[in-house]
N, C-alpha and C positions, 0 to 999 in steps of 0.2 A: 085605675090604680092597681087593681088585681091583675089586669092583663100585663102591666109592666112588671109586677113581681114574678108572674109565671114565665115571662120571657127571660128575665134575669136568671131564674132557676134553671131553665133548659140550657142557657148559654154556659152556666157553670158546669152542668153535666157534660156538655160537649167538650169544653176545654179540659175537663178532668180526664175524659176518655182519650182525647188526643195525646195528652201528657203520658198517660199509662201506656199507650201503644208505642210511643217514642222510647220510653224507658225499657219496655220489653224488647224492642228492636236493638237497642244498644247492648243490652245484657246478653242476648242470644245471637248476635251477629257473628261472633267467632265460631260458634258451633255450626251456624248455617254455612259459613265459609268452608269449614272443615268437611262438612257433608258433601259440598259441591266438589271439593278436591278429591275426596275419597271416591266419588262416583266417576271422576275423570280418570283416576289412576287404576281403579279396579276393573281393568279390561280383562275379559276372559279370553285366553288364548287356547287354541286347539291343542289336544294332547300330542306329544311327540310321536308316539307309536301310530296314532291315527293318521298323522301327516305322512309318515314314512310308508305306510301301507297303501297309500294312493298310487305308489309306483308298483306296477304289476311284477316287476323284476325283483322287488325287495323280498328277502326271506330272513326273518328274525333268527332262524337257526344258524345263519352264517356268522352270528355275532355272539359267541358263547361267553359265559362268565369265566374269567381267569384271575384268580386271586394273586398270582405272581406278577401280573402285568399291571403296572401303575401308570401307564401312559394315557394319552388322549389322542383320539383319531377323528377327523372330520369325515362324515359319510354323506353329507348333503348340505346345501344351502338353499335358502328361499327368500324371495322378496314379498312384502305384503303390499296391499293396495294403498296403505298409508305410508309407503316409502320406507318401511322398516326392513332391516336385514336380519334374518334368522340363521343360526348355525346349528346343525344337528351333529352331535358328538357321541361317539362310541367310547365308553369308559369301561374296559373289561373288569376291573376290580370294583364292582358296584353291586348293590348300593353302598356308597362310601362318601360321606360328606367331606372328608378330608381331601379328596382328590378332585374337587370341582374346579373347572376352568375359571381363570380370572381375567386373562386378556388374550386377544387374538392379534396376530401380526399379518397384515396383508397390504397390498398396493392395488389401487384402481387404475394405475398406469403401468405399462409393461415395456420391455425392451430397454432402450437407452433412457427412457423417462421413468424407469422404475423408482418408486419412492415409498417404501414400506412405512406404516405407522402402527402403533399399538393402540388397540381400542379395548376399553373395559367391557366385560360381559355381564349380563344379568340372567340368572337362571330362571326360566319361565316354568318349566315342569320337567319331570323325569319319569321314566317307566323302565325299571330294571337297569340294563346297561345303556339305555338310550337317554340322552339329555338334550333339551332344547334351550338354546340361549338366544338372547337378543343383543345385538351390537349397539352399545350406547353411543350417543352423540354422533350418529352417522345417518345420513339421508341418501337414499338411492338416487342415482343420477337419472336425468330425463333422456339420456342417449338411447338409441334403439339397441345398440350392442354395448354391454357393460362387462368389464373385466374385474375379477377378484383373484389376484395372485396371492394365495395364502401361503405364507412361509412357515409359521409355527403357531402353536398354542402354548399358553403358560398356565401354571397353577402354583400355589404357594409351596415353598420348600417345606418338606416334612421329614423330621429326623427319623421316623419309622421306616421310610422308604428311600430316602435320598442320602448321598454321600456328602460330607462337609468339604470345604475347600482345602483344608490342610494347612492354612495360613491364617492371618488375622482378618481375612475377608469373611463376609457372610453372604449367603445367597438368599434373596428374598422371594424370587420366583424362578421356577425351573421351566426350561423350554423343551418342547417336543416337536420334532420335524413333521410337517404336513406336506409341503412340496406339491401343491395342487394349483392349477390355474382353472378357475371356473369362469365360464362365459354364459351370461344371461342375455337372451335375445327376445325382444317383444315384437311380434308381427300380428296385425289384425286383432289386437287385444289379448293374444295368447303368448305366454312366456315359456320358453324352453331353456334347459340348462345342459351344458356339456362340461366335461372335466378332463384335463390332461395333466400328466406329470411334468414337473419343472425341475431344473437343477438349482440346488441351493449350496451354501457353504456353511460348515459347522465349526464353531469355536470349541477347540479341544482343551486348551489351557488358558487360564485368565488370572490376572492380578490387577486390582484397582488400588491406586495409591496417589500421593502427591509429594512434591518437593517444595521446600520453603526457602526463599531468597530474601536477604535483608535489603530493603529499599533505602533505609536510612533512619537516623535518629534525630528528632527535634522535639525533645521532652516526651514525645510519644514515639515508640519504635514501630515502624511500618515494615510490613513484609508482603511479598507476593507469593501466593500459593499456586503452584502450577500442577493441575490435576491431570493424571494420565491413566491409561489402561494398557497393560502389556498382555499379549495373547499369541496363540498359535492356532492354526486351522488344519482341516483335513485335506486341504488342497495346496499344492506348491504355488508360491507367488514370487515372481522376480522383482516386482515393484507394485506398490499400492498407489493408485492415482487419486482415488477419492475414498472417503469413509464417512458414513452417516451414522450418528449416534443420538440416543436420547438418555436423559437422566433427570433427577430432581435435585434442586439446590435448597438448602435450609440454613438458617442463621443459628449461631450458638455463641454463648458467653461462658467462660470458665475462669476460675482462679489461676493465676500464673503459677506454673510448676506444680499444679495439682492434677488429679486424674481428669483426663479429657472426657467430654460427653460421649456416651455410647450412641452411635448413630441409630441403633434400634430403639433408643429411648426418646428420640426426637418427637416433636409434635407434628405428626404427618398431615394434619389439617393445614399447616402453614407451608407445606412443600410447594415449591415453584417448579413446574415442569419446563424442561429445556430441550431444545432440539438443535443440533449443529451438523454442518457439513464441512469436512476438512479436505484440503487438497495438499498434494505433495510440493506445491510451489510456495506455500505460505510459511513465513517466518515470524516469530514472536520474540519480544524482549520485555524485560521488566524495566521500570522507571526508577531512577535514583531520586530521592526526595529530601535527603539530609545527610548528616555526617555518617560515616562508616557504611554507606550504601555500596552494594556490589552489583556491577552490571552483568547480566546474563542474557544470552539469546539462544534460541533453539528452533528446530523445525517441528511443524505440526505432526509430520509422519516420519519416523526413522526406525532403523533396525535396533534390536536390543543391544547388539554389540557396540554400535555407535553411542547409544544412550549410556551404557556403562562406562565407555571410554571418556565421554564428555562431562560426566557428573561425578561428584564426590559422594558416593552412596554408602550407606551403612552395610555391614556384613549381612544383616537380616534381609535387607532389600535385595542384595545381590543373590542371596539364596532363593528368595521368592521369585526371582526373574529367570531361574533355571527352567529350561524346556520351553521358554517363550521366544518368539521370533520377531515380533513387531511391537512398536510403541506408538500409541495415538495420544498426543498431548492436546486435550480437547477443551480445557476451560481454565481461566485464571481468575482468582479472587483475592481480595485484600484481607490481611490479618494484621492486627495491631495490639500493642500493649498500652494500657493506660493506668494511671494511678500514681500516688505519691511515693511509694516505696515498694520493694519486691513483695512484701507481705500482703499489700493491698492491691497489687497490680492485677488487672483483669485482661484476659485475652478475648478479643472479639473476632470472629471469623465466619466463613461460609463453608459448609461441608457439602459433599455430593453423595448421592445414594442412588440405588437402582440403576446403575450404569449398564447399558446394553448397546451392542453394535447392531444396527439395522441393515446396513448395506455396505458392500465392499466392491469397488471398481478397481480391478488389478490386471496386471499383464503377466503372462507366462509363455515363454518361447515365442514371443512376437504376437500372441493373440490376446486381445482385450476382453475381459469378462466383467459383467455387471450383475451381481447376484445378491439376492436377499440372504440374510444371515440368521442362522439358528443360534441364539445366544441367551443365556440366563440374565437375570437382573441382579447385579452384584454390587456390594457396598464395602468400601474400605474403611479403615479407622481414621482418626484425626491426628495421628503422629506422623511427622514428616519422614520421608524415606532417605533424605540426604543428611550428611553430618552437619550438625548445628554448632556454630561458634557463638559463645556467650558474648554479651556486650562488653564485659570486663576484659575478656581475652583480646577483643578487637581494640580496646583502649590501650592495653599493654603493648600490643603489636605496634600501634601508632606511636606511643611514647618511645619504644625501642628504636624505631626508625628515626624519630626526631633526634634522639641521643646520638646515634651513629652519624647522622648528618652534622651535628654540632662538633663532634670529635674530628671529623674529616675537615670541617671548615677551619677549626683551630689549628690543625696540622698544616694546612695550606698557608695560613697567616704566619705561623712561626717560621715556616720554611722561607717565605718571602722576606721576613725580617732578617734572618741570619744568612741569607745567600751571599752577601759580600764577604763576610768573615769566613764562610766555608770555602769561598774561592781562594782566599789567601792561604788558608790551611792546606788546601789541595796543592797549590804551587810549592809550598815548603816541602810537603811530603814527596813531591816529584823530584825536587832538587836533592833531598837527602837520599832518595833511592838511586839517583844517578851517580851521586858521589860514592855510595857504597858499591855500586857496580864498577866504577873505575878503580877503586881500591882492590877489589877482588880480582879484577882483570890484571892489575900490576903485580899482585902477589903470585898469580898463576904464571906470569912471564918470568919472574925471578926464579921460581922453582923449576920451570921447564927449560930455561936457557942453557944450563951446563950440559944437560943431556943432548940438547940439540947440537951444540958445538962439538962434543965428543963424537957424535954420530957422523958429522961431516968429516 
């Protein structure tokens, strides 16, 4: 009996211990997980200056501090054993946290296959004017020879150092020319790097906007927003064959006829990144879906002069297109009005932001070029750039047309009814005119006859 009691006692102790351990595991499991994550993320990277000094030709004195220089310059790249890519940047106006690089534009393919992309950068460490960044979401290729055609570096626009657009656009990131082709070659476990200069093309003038076309009305008014970017470059171009762009799209809702959402105030966590390639052979059109719909069609790539000629633009838009040469119409979205009355109607649409041109394939004097583009990331407002006709004016125009058609129809009917009577009247008028003519002719003979006889 005592043995049975002792066994039950120890069983209770064991069960209690197991339950306590389980409860402690449940309570502290989040902290254990965070510790593991922290250990995985807290990788210690070597110092930027220590890395650069491994090159016997490197001299830190060749990179002085210059408080007037707000640019970014790539001085070296490196690949890690873990397939990471590092970029070493010289930032003359340093240390200055306002001027840290945000994205890098490069292509791992070259020549006709050039296809630049923008990658986010993570700052690993800095030492004076030298900064070491890791390229995010990029894995080094397994190829023996690897290319990195670096077009540009970007940083956030800063009102202390950078000029505004001078129109309703905002610049979110500023681009700085790099123009370097790095080649990494691995032989017998050793990797070597070489660098050559490459040709690029610079966007000198730019304007981002959209046009709004009425697709039709069916209790909800539907529209097509045609987004475009107008620009000029530092190189002459007779024809643009292809254009490659990237941007982000975001949804917005606003009260009808109220202040539109400021693109800067959008929820950037909901931005959807987009990438498009345009060709000069592509044509686009909007779709009519109801009453009062207006059909429009356009080319993806066209000159500014043709764009102005073909569209009913506002005076402000025409002014903003001055000094621009080309237009890329890169994206179409739907806009709609819903609600019971004008006071409650809401507009639902899709805006675009951070528009940037990545690559241009163009011809000049019979030669074809395929170049990476140095371009900022620019955002327009949500106000259409073409003249907008209200729904009421379209209804009045339709009613006016119907009224004119009715008047014309009534006139035709009346004319057909009175045609026989008019025919009789016309015959009478002709007879009267003929009689009057005969009388006048007789009077003239009586008057002139004596003079004629006397003359003979």
